[in-house]
C-alpha positions in Angstrom: 102.8 112.7 99.7 99.5 111.4 100.7 97.9 108.7 102.8 96.4 105.9 100.8 93.4 104.3 102.7 92.9 100.6 102.7 91.0 100.0 106.0 91.0 96.8 107.9 88.3 94.6 106.3 88.0 92.5 109.5 87.8 95.1 112.3 87.2 94.1 115.9 83.5 93.5 116.5 81.7 96.7 117.8 80.8 95.1 121.2 84.3 93.9 121.8 85.8 97.2 120.8 83.4 99.1 123.1 84.3 96.8 126.0 88.0 97.4 125.4 87.5 101.2 125.1 85.6 101.2 128.5 88.5 99.3 130.3 91.5 99.7 128.1 94.7 99.3 130.2 97.6 101.2 128.7 99.2 99.5 125.8 97.0 96.5 126.0 94.7 96.9 123.0 95.3 98.4 119.6 93.0 100.0 117.0 92.0 98.2 113.8 94.4 100.1 111.6 98.0 101.5 111.4 99.9 103.7 109.1 103.3 102.8 107.4 105.5 105.0 105.1 108.8 104.0 103.7 111.8 106.3 103.1 114.8 105.6 100.9 117.7 107.9 100.5 117.4 107.8 96.7 113.6 108.4 96.4 112.6 110.0 99.7 109.3 109.4 101.4 106.7 107.1 99.8 103.0 107.7 100.2 101.8 106.4 103.5 99.6 103.3 103.6 96.7 103.2 106.2 96.0 99.5 106.5 95.0 96.7 108.9 97.0 96.6 112.1 99.4 93.6 111.7 102.8 92.3 112.7 105.9 93.5 111.0 108.4 91.2 109.2 112.0 92.3 109.4 115.3 90.6 108.4 117.5 89.7 111.4 120.2 92.0 110.0 117.9 95.0 109.9 120.0 97.9 111.2 117.5 98.9 114.0 118.4 95.7 115.8 122.1 96.3 115.7 122.6 100.0 116.0 119.4 101.2 117.8 118.4 103.7 115.1 114.8 104.3 116.3 112.7 107.2 117.6 109.2 107.6 118.9 106.6 110.1 120.0 103.5 109.9 122.1 100.3 111.9 121.8 96.6 111.6 122.5 93.2 112.1 120.8 90.3 113.4 123.0 86.6 113.4 122.5 85.0 116.9 122.7 81.6 117.9 124.2 80.1 118.2 120.6 81.3 114.6 119.8 84.3 115.8 117.7 87.8 114.6 118.3 90.8 116.8 119.0 94.5 116.3 119.0 96.7 118.5 121.3 99.3 120.3 119.3 100.2 117.6 116.8 102.5 120.0 115.0 104.6 120.2 118.1 104.9 116.4 118.2 105.8 116.5 114.5 108.6 119.0 115.0 110.0 117.1 118.0 109.8 113.9 115.9 111.8 115.6 113.1 114.4 116.9 115.6 114.8 113.4 117.1 115.2 111.9 113.6 118.0 114.4 112.8 119.7 113.4 116.1 119.5 109.7 115.3 120.6 110.2 111.6 117.1 109.2 110.4 115.2 111.1 107.8 113.1 114.0 108.9 109.4 113.7 108.1 107.7 116.8 106.9 105.5 118.3 109.7 102.4 118.4 107.5 102.8 114.8 106.4 103.2 113.6 110.0 100.1 115.5 111.1 98.1 114.1 108.1 99.0 110.5 109.0 97.8 111.0 112.6 94.6 112.8 111.5 93.8 110.0 109.0 94.3 107.2 111.5 92.2 108.9 114.2 89.5 109.6 111.7 89.3 106.0 110.5 89.6 104.6 114.1 87.4 107.2 115.7 85.3 104.7 117.5 88.4 103.7 119.6 88.5 107.2 121.2 87.0 106.9 124.7 83.9 108.9 125.3 84.5 109.8 129.0 86.0 113.2 130.0 89.7 112.8 130.9 90.2 109.7 128.9 92.0 109.6 125.6 93.3 107.4 122.7 97.1 107.0 123.0 98.9 107.5 119.6 102.4 106.1 119.0 104.3 107.3 115.9 107.7 105.7 115.6 110.5 105.3 113.0 113.1 102.6 112.6 116.2 102.1 110.4 115.3 99.3 108.0 118.3 98.9 105.8 119.5 95.2 105.9 123.2 95.1 106.6 125.8 95.6 109.2 128.0 98.6 109.3 128.2 101.6 111.6 126.7 104.4 109.6 123.3 106.0 109.0 120.7 103.6 107.4 119.8 104.3 103.8 116.2 103.1 104.5 113.7 103.8 107.2 110.1 103.0 108.0 107.6 105.3 109.8 104.9 103.4 111.6 101.9 104.8 113.4 99.7 102.8 115.8 97.1 103.7 118.4 
């Protein structure tokens, strides 16, 4: 599995992005891109797509709406004194994400694939990471049951989405 890169061709203007990064407000602004990967019980995980941040379109009978099959994690990216960007123990988040998936009868995502998606999004949207010590870019990986249909059982389709 890999992350296919198709960056947003119309990102937020630099001056507006910089203004938002200086005074973000939690959960108020989102980076230019997001990552999506699909899972199907017959074929497993697809390659992930890194693409422009955009709304999702879901059928009203999508199982997540009726049975609450959804999980999420939260993590942060920090600027380092040398200008590099660090994540704090992303493998621990990946393991916790897999454990949550198992509990909710969702597919477990391989740890290395999870970490790769996070690293790729942070690399592409690096200019959204605040430059001040003690500030960070909040990263939200989540997964939802995406099979269309009603029936109390594990979904045979799921979607992993990563936003920041």
